[in-house]
N, CA and C atoms of all chains as a GROMACS GRO file, in nm:
protein
  654
    1MET      N    1   8.570  10.863   5.747
    1MET     CA    2   8.424  10.855   5.764
    1MET      C    3   8.351  10.926   5.649
    2LEU      N    4   8.391  11.052   5.620
    2LEU     CA    5   8.330  11.126   5.510
    2LEU      C    6   8.358  11.058   5.377
    3ARG      N    7   8.477  10.999   5.369
    3ARG     CA    8   8.514  10.930   5.245
    3ARG      C    9   8.420  10.812   5.219
    4TRP      N   10   8.387  10.739   5.324
    4TRP     CA   11   8.296  10.626   5.309
    4TRP      C   12   8.154  10.674   5.281
    5LEU      N   13   8.116  10.786   5.341
    5LEU     CA   14   7.983  10.843   5.315
    5LEU      C   15   7.971  10.882   5.168
    6ALA      N   16   8.074  10.949   5.117
    6ALA     CA   17   8.074  10.986   4.975
    6ALA      C   18   8.068  10.863   4.887
    7THR      N   19   8.140  10.761   4.925
    7THR     CA   20   8.139  10.637   4.847
    7THR      C   21   8.001  10.573   4.847
    8ALA      N   22   7.934  10.578   4.960
    8ALA     CA   23   7.799  10.521   4.967
    8ALA      C   24   7.703  10.597   4.877
    9VAL      N   25   7.714  10.730   4.878
    9VAL     CA   26   7.626  10.811   4.791
    9VAL      C   27   7.653  10.778   4.644
   10ILE      N   28   7.779  10.770   4.609
   10ILE     CA   29   7.815  10.740   4.470
   10ILE      C   30   7.766  10.600   4.431
   11ALA      N   31   7.781  10.506   4.523
   11ALA     CA   32   7.734  10.369   4.494
   11ALA      C   33   7.583  10.366   4.476
   12LEU      N   34   7.512  10.444   4.557
   12LEU     CA   35   7.366  10.451   4.542
   12LEU      C   36   7.328  10.507   4.405
   13LEU      N   37   7.399  10.611   4.364
   13LEU     CA   38   7.370  10.670   4.232
   13LEU      C   39   7.405  10.572   4.120
   14PHE      N   40   7.512  10.497   4.141
   14PHE     CA   41   7.546  10.393   4.042
   14PHE      C   42   7.432  10.293   4.029
   15ALA      N   43   7.378  10.252   4.143
   15ALA     CA   44   7.268  10.155   4.140
   15ALA      C   45   7.147  10.213   4.070
   16LEU      N   46   7.117  10.342   4.096
   16LEU     CA   47   7.005  10.406   4.028
   16LEU      C   48   7.031  10.416   3.877
   17ASP      N   49   7.154  10.451   3.844
   17ASP     CA   50   7.189  10.468   3.703
   17ASP      C   51   7.172  10.338   3.626
   18LEU      N   52   7.208  10.228   3.690
   18LEU     CA   53   7.203  10.100   3.621
   18LEU      C   54   7.068  10.031   3.635
   19GLY      N   55   6.998  10.059   3.745
   19GLY     CA   56   6.881   9.979   3.777
   19GLY      C   57   6.746  10.039   3.746
   20LEU      N   58   6.741  10.170   3.726
   20LEU     CA   59   6.610  10.230   3.702
   20LEU      C   60   6.554  10.185   3.568
   21PRO      N   61   6.424  10.158   3.563
   21PRO     CA   62   6.364  10.121   3.434
   21PRO      C   63   6.358  10.243   3.343
   22TYR      N   64   6.333  10.218   3.217
   22TYR     CA   65   6.339  10.323   3.117
   22TYR      C   66   6.218  10.414   3.122
   23THR      N   67   6.237  10.539   3.156
   23THR     CA   68   6.138  10.647   3.157
   23THR      C   69   6.000  10.602   3.205
   24PRO      N   70   5.988  10.545   3.324
   24PRO     CA   71   5.856  10.502   3.368
   24PRO      C   72   5.764  10.618   3.402
   25LEU      N   73   5.821  10.734   3.433
   25LEU     CA   74   5.738  10.848   3.466
   25LEU      C   75   5.733  10.949   3.353
   26GLY      N   76   5.782  10.910   3.237
   26GLY     CA   77   5.795  11.006   3.127
   26GLY      C   78   5.661  11.043   3.065
   27ARG      N   79   5.593  11.136   3.123
   27ARG     CA   80   5.465  11.178   3.068
   27ARG      C   81   5.483  11.276   2.953
   28ARG      N   82   5.601  11.336   2.944
   28ARG     CA   83   5.621  11.435   2.839
   28ARG      C   84   5.715  11.385   2.730
   29GLY      N   85   5.773  11.269   2.750
   29GLY     CA   86   5.865  11.217   2.649
   29GLY      C   87   5.791  11.174   2.524
   30PRO      N   88   5.857  11.172   2.410
   30PRO     CA   89   5.790  11.138   2.285
   30PRO      C   90   5.730  10.998   2.285
   31GLU      N   91   5.797  10.902   2.347
   31GLU     CA   92   5.742  10.767   2.347
   31GLU      C   93   5.617  10.759   2.434
   32ALA      N   94   5.621  10.830   2.548
   32ALA     CA   95   5.504  10.830   2.635
   32ALA      C   96   5.387  10.897   2.566
   33LEU      N   97   5.415  11.002   2.487
   33LEU     CA   98   5.310  11.071   2.415
   33LEU      C   99   5.242  10.976   2.318
   34VAL      N  100   5.321  10.899   2.248
   34VAL     CA  101   5.264  10.803   2.154
   34VAL      C  102   5.181  10.699   2.228
   35ARG      N  103   5.232  10.653   2.342
   35ARG     CA  104   5.160  10.550   2.417
   35ARG      C  105   5.027  10.602   2.468
   36SER      N  106   5.024  10.724   2.521
   36SER     CA  107   4.905  10.771   2.589
   36SER      C  108   4.804  10.835   2.495
   37ASP      N  109   4.851  10.904   2.393
   37ASP     CA  110   4.760  10.981   2.308
   37ASP      C  111   4.722  10.910   2.180
   38VAL      N  112   4.802  10.822   2.131
   38VAL     CA  113   4.774  10.755   2.005
   38VAL      C  114   4.783  10.605   2.027
   39ALA      N  115   4.687  10.553   2.099
   39ALA     CA  116   4.688  10.409   2.129
   39ALA      C  117   4.620  10.334   2.016
   40ILE      N  118   4.680  10.333   1.900
   40ILE     CA  119   4.622  10.268   1.782
   40ILE      C  120   4.720  10.165   1.731
   41THR      N  121   4.671  10.046   1.707
   41THR     CA  122   4.757   9.942   1.650
   41THR      C  123   4.680   9.872   1.540
   42GLY      N  124   4.751   9.805   1.456
   42GLY     CA  125   4.688   9.722   1.354
   42GLY      C  126   4.633   9.798   1.235
   43VAL      N  127   4.683   9.919   1.209
   43VAL     CA  128   4.637   9.995   1.092
   43VAL      C  129   4.705   9.939   0.968
   44SER      N  130   4.624   9.905   0.867
   44SER     CA  131   4.681   9.847   0.747
   44SER      C  132   4.691   9.953   0.638
   45VAL      N  133   4.784   9.931   0.545
   45VAL     CA  134   4.806  10.024   0.435
   45VAL      C  135   4.685  10.022   0.342
   46GLY      N  136   4.636  10.141   0.304
   46GLY     CA  137   4.522  10.151   0.214
   46GLY      C  138   4.388  10.162   0.283
   47ALA      N  139   4.382  10.127   0.410
   47ALA     CA  140   4.256  10.134   0.484
   47ALA      C  141   4.235  10.278   0.532
   48PRO      N  142   4.109  10.315   0.554
   48PRO     CA  143   4.083  10.449   0.608
   48PRO      C  144   4.153  10.467   0.743
   49ALA      N  145   4.203  10.586   0.763
   49ALA     CA  146   4.272  10.613   0.889
   49ALA      C  147   4.172  10.614   1.003
   50PRO      N  148   4.202  10.547   1.110
   50PRO     CA  149   4.111  10.551   1.225
   50PRO      C  150   4.111  10.690   1.288
   51ASP      N  151   4.001  10.722   1.349
   51ASP     CA  152   3.993  10.855   1.410
   51ASP      C  153   4.084  10.859   1.533
   52LEU      N  154   4.143  10.972   1.552
   52LEU     CA  155   4.224  10.992   1.671
   52LEU      C  156   4.214  11.138   1.712
   53GLU      N  157   4.239  11.162   1.836
   53GLU     CA  158   4.228  11.298   1.887
   53GLU      C  159   4.360  11.339   1.950
   54LEU      N  160   4.410  11.452   1.908
   54LEU     CA  161   4.536  11.506   1.962
   54LEU      C  162   4.509  11.645   2.016
   55ARG      N  163   4.612  11.702   2.075
   55ARG     CA  164   4.602  11.840   2.124
   55ARG      C  165   4.685  11.932   2.035
   56THR      N  166   4.632  12.049   2.008
   56THR     CA  167   4.709  12.148   1.933
   56THR      C  168   4.814  12.211   2.025
   57LEU      N  169   4.899  12.295   1.967
   57LEU     CA  170   5.001  12.362   2.048
   57LEU      C  171   4.936  12.453   2.152
   58GLU      N  172   4.811  12.495   2.125
   58GLU     CA  173   4.740  12.580   2.222
   58GLU      C  174   4.664  12.497   2.324
   59GLY      N  175   4.670  12.365   2.313
   59GLY     CA  176   4.603  12.278   2.410
   59GLY      C  177   4.461  12.242   2.374
   60GLN      N  178   4.414  12.285   2.257
   60GLN     CA  179   4.277  12.255   2.217
   60GLN      C  180   4.273  12.115   2.154
   61PRO      N  181   4.163  12.041   2.176
   61PRO     CA  182   4.153  11.908   2.114
   61PRO      C  183   4.135  11.919   1.963
   62LEU      N  184   4.196  11.829   1.892
   62LEU     CA  185   4.188  11.828   1.746
   62LEU      C  186   4.163  11.684   1.703
   63SER      N  187   4.050  11.663   1.632
   63SER     CA  188   4.013  11.529   1.590
   63SER      C  189   4.038  11.512   1.441
   64LEU      N  190   4.081  11.395   1.406
   64LEU     CA  191   4.106  11.366   1.265
   64LEU      C  192   3.974  11.369   1.187
   65ALA      N  193   3.863  11.339   1.254
   65ALA     CA  194   3.733  11.336   1.187
   65ALA      C  195   3.693  11.474   1.135
   66GLU      N  196   3.750  11.580   1.192
   66GLU     CA  197   3.717  11.714   1.147
   66GLU      C  198   3.762  11.738   1.003
   67PHE      N  199   3.855  11.658   0.956
   67PHE     CA  200   3.908  11.679   0.822
   67PHE      C  201   3.849  11.582   0.721
   68ARG      N  202   3.748  11.504   0.762
   68ARG     CA  203   3.692  11.404   0.672
   68ARG      C  204   3.633  11.472   0.549
   69GLY      N  205   3.665  11.416   0.432
   69GLY     CA  206   3.616  11.473   0.307
   69GLY      C  207   3.708  11.576   0.246
   70HIS      N  208   3.815  11.609   0.316
   70HIS     CA  209   3.911  11.707   0.265
   70HIS      C  210   4.048  11.640   0.252
   71PRO      N  211   4.125  11.684   0.150
   71PRO     CA  212   4.262  11.631   0.142
   71PRO      C  213   4.340  11.668   0.268
   72LEU      N  214   4.414  11.573   0.318
   72LEU     CA  215   4.488  11.596   0.442
   72LEU      C  216   4.624  11.527   0.434
   73LEU      N  217   4.726  11.601   0.461
   73LEU     CA  218   4.862  11.544   0.465
   73LEU      C  219   4.908  11.540   0.610
   74VAL      N  220   4.943  11.422   0.657
   74VAL     CA  221   4.991  11.405   0.795
   74VAL      C  222   5.138  11.370   0.790
   75THR      N  223   5.219  11.446   0.859
   75THR     CA  224   5.363  11.415   0.866
   75THR      C  225   5.400  11.390   1.012
   76PHE      N  226   5.502  11.312   1.030
   76PHE     CA  227   5.551  11.280   1.165
   76PHE      C  228   5.698  11.321   1.172
   77GLU      N  229   5.730  11.399   1.272
   77GLU     CA  230   5.869  11.442   1.287
   77GLU      C  231   5.896  11.467   1.433
   78ARG      N  232   6.022  11.467   1.465
   78ARG     CA  233   6.061  11.495   1.603
   78ARG      C  234   6.049  11.645   1.628
   79SER      N  235   5.990  11.679   1.738
   79SER     CA  236   5.977  11.820   1.772
   79SER      C  237   6.026  11.838   1.916
   80VAL      N  238   6.118  11.929   1.934
   80VAL     CA  239   6.171  11.956   2.068
   80VAL      C  240   6.146  12.102   2.099
   81ASP      N  241   6.074  12.127   2.205
   81ASP     CA  242   6.044  12.264   2.243
   81ASP      C  243   6.143  12.308   2.348
   82TRP      N  244   6.235  12.392   2.310
   82TRP     CA  245   6.333  12.444   2.405
   82TRP      C  246   6.288  12.579   2.457
   83MET      N  247  10.308  10.303   4.067
   83MET     CA  248  10.256  10.439   4.076
   83MET      C  249  10.187  10.456   4.212
   84ASN      N  250  10.230  10.558   4.287
   84ASN     CA  251  10.164  10.578   4.416
   84ASN      C  252  10.039  10.664   4.400
   85ALA      N  253   9.964  10.679   4.512
   85ALA     CA  254   9.835  10.747   4.505
   85ALA      C  255   9.849  10.893   4.466
   86LEU      N  256   9.956  10.958   4.513
   86LEU     CA  257   9.973  11.100   4.482
   86LEU      C  258   9.997  11.122   4.333
   87THR      N  259  10.077  11.037   4.274
   87THR     CA  260  10.102  11.048   4.130
   87THR      C  261   9.973  11.024   4.052
   88ALA      N  262   9.898  10.922   4.094
   88ALA     CA  263   9.770  10.895   4.026
   88ALA      C  264   9.674  11.012   4.041
   89TYR      N  265   9.676  11.075   4.158
   89TYR     CA  266   9.588  11.191   4.181
   89TYR      C  267   9.629  11.307   4.090
   90ARG      N  268   9.758  11.328   4.076
   90ARG     CA  269   9.805  11.437   3.990
   90ARG      C  270   9.768  11.410   3.843
   91ILE      N  271   9.782  11.287   3.802
   91ILE     CA  272   9.744  11.252   3.664
   91ILE      C  273   9.594  11.272   3.644
   92LEU      N  274   9.517  11.230   3.745
   92LEU     CA  275   9.371  11.247   3.737
   92LEU      C  276   9.334  11.395   3.725
   93CYS      N  277   9.392  11.477   3.813
   93CYS     CA  278   9.361  11.621   3.809
   93CYS      C  279   9.404  11.682   3.675
   94GLY      N  280   9.521  11.643   3.629
   94GLY     CA  281   9.569  11.698   3.503
   94GLY      C  282   9.484  11.658   3.385
   95PHE      N  283   9.448  11.530   3.383
   95PHE     CA  284   9.367  11.481   3.270
   95PHE      C  285   9.230  11.548   3.269
   96VAL      N  286   9.164  11.549   3.384
   96VAL     CA  287   9.030  11.609   3.390
   96VAL      C  288   9.040  11.760   3.366
   97GLY      N  289   9.145  11.823   3.421
   97GLY     CA  290   9.160  11.967   3.402
   97GLY      C  291   9.180  12.005   3.257
   98VAL      N  292   9.268  11.936   3.189
   98VAL     CA  293   9.291  11.966   3.047
   98VAL      C  294   9.165  11.936   2.965
   99THR      N  295   9.098  11.825   2.998
   99THR     CA  296   8.974  11.792   2.926
   99THR      C  297   8.869  11.900   2.944
  100PHE      N  298   8.854  11.946   3.070
  100PHE     CA  299   8.754  12.051   3.096
  100PHE      C  300   8.791  12.180   3.024
  101ALA      N  301   8.917  12.217   3.030
  101ALA     CA  302   8.959  12.342   2.967
  101ALA      C  303   8.937  12.338   2.816
  102LEU      N  304   8.975  12.228   2.754
  102LEU     CA  305   8.957  12.216   2.609
  102LEU      C  306   8.808  12.211   2.573
  103SER      N  307   8.730  12.138   2.655
  103SER     CA  308   8.586  12.134   2.629
  103SER      C  309   8.525  12.273   2.643
  104GLY      N  310   8.572  12.347   2.743
  104GLY     CA  311   8.521  12.483   2.762
  104GLY      C  312   8.553  12.572   2.645
  105LEU      N  313   8.675  12.561   2.595
  105LEU     CA  314   8.711  12.640   2.477
  105LEU      C  315   8.627  12.599   2.357
  106GLY      N  316   8.599  12.468   2.347
  106GLY     CA  317   8.512  12.421   2.239
  106GLY      C  318   8.372  12.477   2.250
  107CYS      N  319   8.318  12.480   2.372
  107CYS     CA  320   8.184  12.536   2.393
  107CYS      C  321   8.181  12.684   2.356
  108LEU      N  322   8.283  12.756   2.399
  108LEU     CA  323   8.290  12.899   2.368
  108LEU      C  324   8.304  12.920   2.218
  109GLY      N  325   8.386  12.837   2.154
  109GLY     CA  326   8.400  12.846   2.008
  109GLY      C  327   8.269  12.813   1.938
  110GLY      N  328   8.194  12.718   1.994
  110GLY     CA  329   8.065  12.684   1.937
  110GLY      C  330   7.967  12.800   1.942
  111PHE      N  331   7.974  12.876   2.050
  111PHE     CA  332   7.888  12.994   2.061
  111PHE      C  333   7.920  13.094   1.951
  112PHE      N  334   8.049  13.122   1.932
  112PHE     CA  335   8.086  13.218   1.828
  112PHE      C  336   8.054  13.165   1.689
  113ALA      N  337   8.067  13.032   1.672
  113ALA     CA  338   8.031  12.974   1.543
  113ALA      C  339   7.881  12.988   1.517
  114SER      N  340   7.801  12.980   1.624
  114SER     CA  341   7.657  12.992   1.606
  114SER      C  342   7.616  13.134   1.570
  115LEU      N  343   7.704  13.232   1.595
  115LEU     CA  344   7.672  13.369   1.561
  115LEU      C  345   7.685  13.396   1.411
  116ALA      N  346   7.757  13.308   1.343
  116ALA     CA  347   7.776  13.328   1.199
  116ALA      C  348   7.641  13.313   1.128
  117PRO      N  349   7.621  13.382   1.015
  117PRO     CA  350   7.495  13.369   0.942
  117PRO      C  351   7.467  13.224   0.905
  118GLY      N  352   7.352  13.177   0.944
  118GLY     CA  353   7.316  13.038   0.916
  118GLY      C  354   7.388  12.938   1.002
  119GLY      N  355   7.454  12.986   1.105
  119GLY     CA  356   7.531  12.895   1.190
  119GLY      C  357   7.440  12.808   1.274
  120GLU      N  358   7.448  12.678   1.255
  120GLU     CA  359   7.369  12.583   1.334
  120GLU      C  360   7.465  12.478   1.388
  121LEU      N  361   7.471  12.466   1.519
  121LEU     CA  362   7.568  12.375   1.579
  121LEU      C  363   7.524  12.231   1.562
  122PRO      N  364   7.616  12.140   1.522
  122PRO     CA  365   7.580  11.999   1.513
  122PRO      C  366   7.572  11.938   1.653
  123GLY      N  367   7.506  11.826   1.663
  123GLY     CA  368   7.498  11.756   1.791
  123GLY      C  369   7.360  11.700   1.814
  124PRO      N  370   7.346  11.614   1.915
  124PRO     CA  371   7.218  11.549   1.938
  124PRO      C  372   7.111  11.641   1.995
  125ILE      N  373   7.154  11.753   2.057
  125ILE     CA  374   7.059  11.845   2.117
  125ILE      C  375   7.052  11.971   2.032
  126PRO      N  376   6.935  12.002   1.975
  126PRO     CA  377   6.924  12.125   1.897
  126PRO      C  378   6.931  12.247   1.988
  127LEU      N  379   7.014  12.343   1.950
  127LEU     CA  380   7.033  12.463   2.032
  127LEU      C  381   6.970  12.582   1.961
  128GLY      N  382   6.894  12.659   2.034
  128GLY     CA  383   6.850  12.787   1.984
  128GLY      C  384   6.946  12.894   2.034
  129VAL      N  385   6.903  13.019   2.025
  129VAL     CA  386   6.990  13.126   2.074
  129VAL      C  387   7.010  13.115   2.225
  130GLY      N  388   6.906  13.072   2.297
  130GLY     CA  389   6.921  13.054   2.442
  130GLY      C  390   7.019  12.944   2.475
  131GLY      N  391   7.011  12.834   2.402
  131GLY     CA  392   7.103  12.724   2.426
  131GLY      C  393   7.247  12.762   2.397
  132ALA      N  394   7.268  12.840   2.289
  132ALA     CA  395   7.405  12.883   2.255
  132ALA      C  396   7.460  12.976   2.363
  133TYR      N  397   7.373  13.060   2.418
  133TYR     CA  398   7.415  13.151   2.525
  133TYR      C  399   7.464  13.071   2.646
  134PHE      N  400   7.386  12.973   2.686
  134PHE     CA  401   7.427  12.893   2.802
  134PHE      C  402   7.545  12.803   2.770
  135LEU      N  403   7.560  12.768   2.643
  135LEU     CA  404   7.679  12.693   2.602
  135LEU      C  405   7.805  12.776   2.626
  136ALA      N  406   7.799  12.906   2.592
  136ALA     CA  407   7.913  12.994   2.615
  136ALA      C  408   7.939  13.011   2.764
  137PHE      N  409   7.833  13.026   2.842
  137PHE     CA  410   7.847  13.038   2.987
  137PHE      C  411   7.914  12.913   3.044
  138THR      N  412   7.868  12.798   3.002
  138THR     CA  413   7.927  12.672   3.048
  138THR      C  414   8.073  12.662   3.006
  139GLY      N  415   8.103  12.706   2.884
  139GLY     CA  416   8.240  12.700   2.837
  139GLY      C  417   8.335  12.783   2.923
  140CYS      N  418   8.292  12.904   2.958
  140CYS     CA  419   8.376  12.988   3.043
  140CYS      C  420   8.398  12.923   3.180
  141ALA      N  421   8.290  12.868   3.236
  141ALA     CA  422   8.303  12.802   3.366
  141ALA      C  423   8.397  12.681   3.358
  142LEU      N  424   8.389  12.607   3.249
  142LEU     CA  425   8.475  12.489   3.233
  142LEU      C  426   8.622  12.529   3.219
  143VAL      N  427   8.647  12.640   3.151
  143VAL     CA  428   8.787  12.685   3.139
  143VAL      C  429   8.842  12.719   3.277
  144GLY      N  430   8.764  12.791   3.358
  144GLY     CA  431   8.809  12.824   3.493
  144GLY      C  432   8.826  12.701   3.581
  145TRP      N  433   8.732  12.611   3.571
  145TRP     CA  434   8.736  12.487   3.649
  145TRP      C  435   8.858  12.403   3.608
  146GLY      N  436   8.878  12.392   3.477
  146GLY     CA  437   8.992  12.314   3.429
  146GLY      C  438   9.124  12.374   3.474
  147GLY      N  439   9.131  12.509   3.474
  147GLY     CA  440   9.253  12.574   3.522
  147GLY      C  441   9.280  12.543   3.668
  148SER      N  442   9.175  12.539   3.748
  148SER     CA  443   9.192  12.506   3.889
  148SER      C  444   9.244  12.363   3.905
  149LEU      N  445   9.193  12.272   3.825
  149LEU     CA  446   9.238  12.133   3.834
  149LEU      C  447   9.382  12.118   3.788
  150ILE      N  448   9.420  12.196   3.687
  150ILE     CA  449   9.560  12.191   3.644
  150ILE      C  450   9.650  12.243   3.756
  151GLY      N  451   9.605  12.347   3.826
  151GLY     CA  452   9.680  12.395   3.942
  151GLY      C  453   9.689  12.289   4.051
  152ALA      N  454   9.579  12.214   4.069
  152ALA     CA  455   9.581  12.106   4.169
  152ALA      C  456   9.675  11.994   4.127
  153ALA      N  457   9.689  11.973   3.997
  153ALA     CA  458   9.783  11.870   3.951
  153ALA      C  459   9.928  11.913   3.979
  154ARG      N  460   9.952  12.042   3.972
  154ARG     CA  461  10.088  12.091   3.996
  154ARG      C  462  10.120  12.092   4.145
  155GLN      N  463  10.024  12.130   4.228
  155GLN     CA  464  10.046  12.135   4.372
  155GLN      C  465   9.930  12.064   4.443
  156PRO      N  466   9.930  11.933   4.440
  156PRO     CA  467   9.812  11.858   4.488
  156PRO      C  468   9.786  11.872   4.637
  157ARG      N  469   9.889  11.883   4.719
  157ARG     CA  470   9.865  11.884   4.864
  157ARG      C  471   9.803  12.015   4.910
  158THR      N  472   9.843  12.125   4.847
  158THR     CA  473   9.789  12.255   4.890
  158THR      C  474   9.660  12.292   4.817
  159HIS      N  475   9.625  12.217   4.714
  159HIS     CA  476   9.503  12.246   4.638
  159HIS      C  477   9.406  12.128   4.645
  160ARG      N  478   9.409  12.053   4.754
  160ARG     CA  479   9.331  11.930   4.759
  160ARG      C  480   9.181  11.954   4.760
  161THR      N  481   9.137  12.072   4.805
  161THR     CA  482   8.994  12.099   4.808
  161THR      C  483   8.936  12.111   4.666
  162VAL      N  484   9.022  12.141   4.568
  162VAL     CA  485   8.972  12.147   4.430
  162VAL      C  486   8.920  12.010   4.387
  163GLY      N  487   8.993  11.907   4.422
  163GLY     CA  488   8.948  11.772   4.387
  163GLY      C  489   8.820  11.734   4.459
  164THR      N  490   8.808  11.774   4.585
  164THR     CA  491   8.687  11.744   4.660
  164THR      C  492   8.566  11.814   4.599
  165ALA      N  493   8.585  11.942   4.567
  165ALA     CA  494   8.475  12.016   4.505
  165ALA      C  495   8.440  11.958   4.369
  166THR      N  496   8.542  11.913   4.297
  166THR     CA  497   8.517  11.852   4.167
  166THR      C  498   8.436  11.723   4.182
  167ALA      N  499   8.471  11.642   4.280
  167ALA     CA  500   8.396  11.519   4.304
  167ALA      C  501   8.250  11.551   4.335
  168PHE      N  502   8.228  11.653   4.418
  168PHE     CA  503   8.091  11.692   4.454
  168PHE      C  504   8.014  11.737   4.329
  169ALA      N  505   8.080  11.820   4.247
  169ALA     CA  506   8.014  11.869   4.126
  169ALA      C  507   7.986  11.755   4.028
  170LEU      N  508   8.077  11.660   4.019
  170LEU     CA  509   8.055  11.546   3.930
  170LEU      C  510   7.935  11.463   3.976
  171VAL      N  511   7.921  11.446   4.107
  171VAL     CA  512   7.806  11.373   4.160
  171VAL      C  513   7.676  11.448   4.127
  172LEU      N  514   7.679  11.581   4.143
  172LEU     CA  515   7.559  11.659   4.110
  172LEU      C  516   7.525  11.647   3.961
  173MET      N  517   7.627  11.650   3.878
  173MET     CA  518   7.602  11.639   3.734
  173MET      C  519   7.546  11.501   3.699
  174ALA      N  520   7.598  11.398   3.768
  174ALA     CA  521   7.544  11.264   3.745
  174ALA      C  522   7.399  11.255   3.791
  175MET      N  523   7.368  11.321   3.903
  175MET     CA  524   7.231  11.317   3.956
  175MET      C  525   7.132  11.379   3.858
  176TYR      N  526   7.166  11.494   3.802
  176TYR     CA  527   7.067  11.556   3.712
  176TYR      C  528   7.058  11.480   3.580
  177ARG      N  529   7.165  11.414   3.541
  177ARG     CA  530   7.156  11.332   3.420
  177ARG      C  531   7.065  11.212   3.442
  178ILE      N  532   7.078  11.149   3.559
  178ILE     CA  533   6.992  11.034   3.588
  178ILE      C  534   6.846  11.079   3.593
  179ALA      N  535   6.822  11.194   3.658
  179ALA     CA  536   6.684  11.244   3.666
  179ALA      C  537   6.630  11.278   3.527
  180ALA      N  538   6.714  11.342   3.445
  180ALA     CA  539   6.670  11.380   3.310
  180ALA      C  540   6.636  11.257   3.227
  181TRP      N  541   6.717  11.154   3.244
  181TRP     CA  542   6.690  11.030   3.170
  181TRP      C  543   6.565  10.962   3.223
  182PHE      N  544   6.550  10.959   3.356
  182PHE     CA  545   6.442  10.886   3.419
  182PHE      C  546   6.306  10.946   3.384
  183PHE      N  547   6.297  11.079   3.383
  183PHE     CA  548   6.168  11.142   3.362
  183PHE      C  549   6.131  11.154   3.214
  184GLY      N  550   6.220  11.116   3.126
  184GLY     CA  551   6.179  11.095   2.988
  184GLY      C  552   6.180  11.215   2.897
  185ASP      N  553   6.208  11.335   2.948
  185ASP     CA  554   6.206  11.451   2.860
  185ASP      C  555   6.319  11.446   2.757
  186TYR      N  556   6.421  11.369   2.784
  186TYR     CA  557   6.534  11.362   2.694
  186TYR      C  558   6.548  11.221   2.637
  187ALA      N  559   6.433  11.158   2.616
  187ALA     CA  560   6.434  11.020   2.567
  187ALA      C  561   6.502  11.009   2.431
  188PHE      N  562   6.501  11.119   2.354
  188PHE     CA  563   6.561  11.113   2.221
  188PHE      C  564   6.712  11.098   2.229
  189LEU      N  565   6.771  11.118   2.347
  189LEU     CA  566   6.916  11.101   2.363
  189LEU      C  567   6.954  10.957   2.392
  190GLY      N  568   6.853  10.871   2.412
  190GLY     CA  569   6.883  10.731   2.438
  190GLY      C  570   6.959  10.713   2.569
  191ASN      N  571   7.064  10.633   2.563
  191ASN     CA  572   7.140  10.601   2.685
  191ASN      C  573   7.260  10.691   2.705
  192ILE      N  574   7.273  10.797   2.626
  192ILE     CA  575   7.388  10.886   2.640
  192ILE      C  576   7.397  10.941   2.783
  193LEU      N  577   7.284  10.982   2.838
  193LEU     CA  578   7.283  11.042   2.971
  193LEU      C  579   7.329  10.942   3.076
  194ARG      N  580   7.285  10.818   3.063
  194ARG     CA  581   7.324  10.715   3.161
  194ARG      C  582   7.473  10.687   3.154
  195VAL      N  583   7.524  10.677   3.034
  195VAL     CA  584   7.667  10.648   3.019
  195VAL      C  585   7.750  10.764   3.075
  196GLU      N  586   7.708  10.887   3.044
  196GLU     CA  587   7.780  11.003   3.098
  196GLU      C  588   7.775  11.004   3.250
  197ALA      N  589   7.658  10.975   3.306
  197ALA     CA  590   7.645  10.974   3.452
  197ALA      C  591   7.736  10.868   3.514
  198GLY      N  592   7.742  10.751   3.453
  198GLY     CA  593   7.828  10.646   3.505
  198GLY      C  594   7.975  10.686   3.503
  199GLY      N  595   8.018  10.748   3.393
  199GLY     CA  596   8.156  10.794   3.385
  199GLY      C  597   8.189  10.900   3.489
  200MET      N  598   8.096  10.991   3.509
  200MET     CA  599   8.119  11.097   3.608
  200MET      C  600   8.127  11.040   3.749
  201LEU      N  601   8.045  10.941   3.778
  201LEU     CA  602   8.051  10.879   3.910
  201LEU      C  603   8.184  10.807   3.932
  202LEU      N  604   8.235  10.745   3.827
  202LEU     CA  605   8.365  10.679   3.838
  202LEU      C  606   8.476  10.781   3.869
  203PHE      N  607   8.473  10.892   3.797
  203PHE     CA  608   8.573  10.996   3.822
  203PHE      C  609   8.557  11.055   3.962
  204ALA      N  610   8.432  11.072   4.006
  204ALA     CA  611   8.409  11.124   4.141
  204ALA      C  612   8.467  11.029   4.246
  205LEU      N  613   8.447  10.900   4.222
  205LEU     CA  614   8.502  10.800   4.315
  205LEU      C  615   8.655  10.809   4.319
  206ALA      N  616   8.715  10.829   4.204
  206ALA     CA  617   8.861  10.841   4.200
  206ALA      C  618   8.907  10.965   4.276
  207PHE      N  619   8.837  11.076   4.259
  207PHE     CA  620   8.875  11.198   4.331
  207PHE      C  621   8.861  11.179   4.482
  208VAL      N  622   8.760  11.104   4.523
  208VAL     CA  623   8.739  11.083   4.667
  208VAL      C  624   8.852  10.999   4.727
  209TRP      N  625   8.889  10.892   4.658
  209TRP     CA  626   8.981  10.796   4.718
  209TRP      C  627   9.128  10.827   4.692
  210LEU      N  628   9.156  10.911   4.597
  210LEU     CA  629   9.297  10.945   4.570
  210LEU      C  630   9.337  11.077   4.634
  211ARG      N  631   9.246  11.142   4.702
  211ARG     CA  632   9.276  11.273   4.761
  211ARG      C  633   9.392  11.262   4.859
  212PRO      N  634   9.491  11.347   4.843
  212PRO     CA  635   9.607  11.338   4.932
  212PRO      C  636   9.574  11.390   5.072
  213PRO      N  637   9.649  11.349   5.172
  213PRO     CA  638   9.625  11.398   5.308
  213PRO      C  639   9.659  11.546   5.319
  214ALA      N  640   9.598  11.611   5.418
  214ALA     CA  641   9.619  11.755   5.437
  214ALA      C  642   9.761  11.781   5.484
  215VAL      N  643   9.814  11.898   5.441
  215VAL     CA  644   9.947  11.937   5.488
  215VAL      C  645   9.934  12.010   5.621
  216GLN      N  646  10.035  11.995   5.705
  216GLN     CA  647  10.036  12.064   5.834
  216GLN      C  648  10.076  12.209   5.813
  217GLU      N  649   9.996  12.302   5.866
  217GLU     CA  650  10.029  12.444   5.853
  217GLU      C  651  10.124  12.486   5.964
  218GLY      N  652  10.204  12.589   5.935
  218GLY     CA  653  10.293  12.646   6.036
  218GLY      C  654  10.427  12.579   6.046
   0.00000   0.00000   0.00000
């Protein structure tokens, strides 16, 4: 009886492992961050950068428009906060 | 091959794998102590991560030793396999949750594959467990 119960639990986990969609609740994952905070498409090379607003590490809003008229270097890299 | 032999092979294989992995984790901790020591791998480790890596390594060595003992005397050490199956299911559960909630999206499908493998091994431990010996 316990053996079959364990098998049922394992089978359920197998189904979850194979059937769950990819990070549907991922509010903190890097892809979700891009989707929710930087919803910009269709930017062409050479065109002015569209304004966007992000949060600083302290949680304060930061707008790209604040840097208008000043040289600005934007880099993109993976950041993992452990 | 009968079920008992398969169970002993399973315990021995998983036990040796765990013990060697544990020694590797412990060695990784000491390697990280070297000046400029940065451990390779998909997950970047800081000093906290290296500390828990060493903790995990020690636990894996002990766990692997228990499984090797179960491989030598499977009927009297059968609860080791049961506890191992339970722990494997728990490890699969947290991997599925970690993958699902997206915090470890940079690992891709590694977590899912690991979880699937652990569930398979758990299933083997459940179904190959030898019957209890009569005491007295």
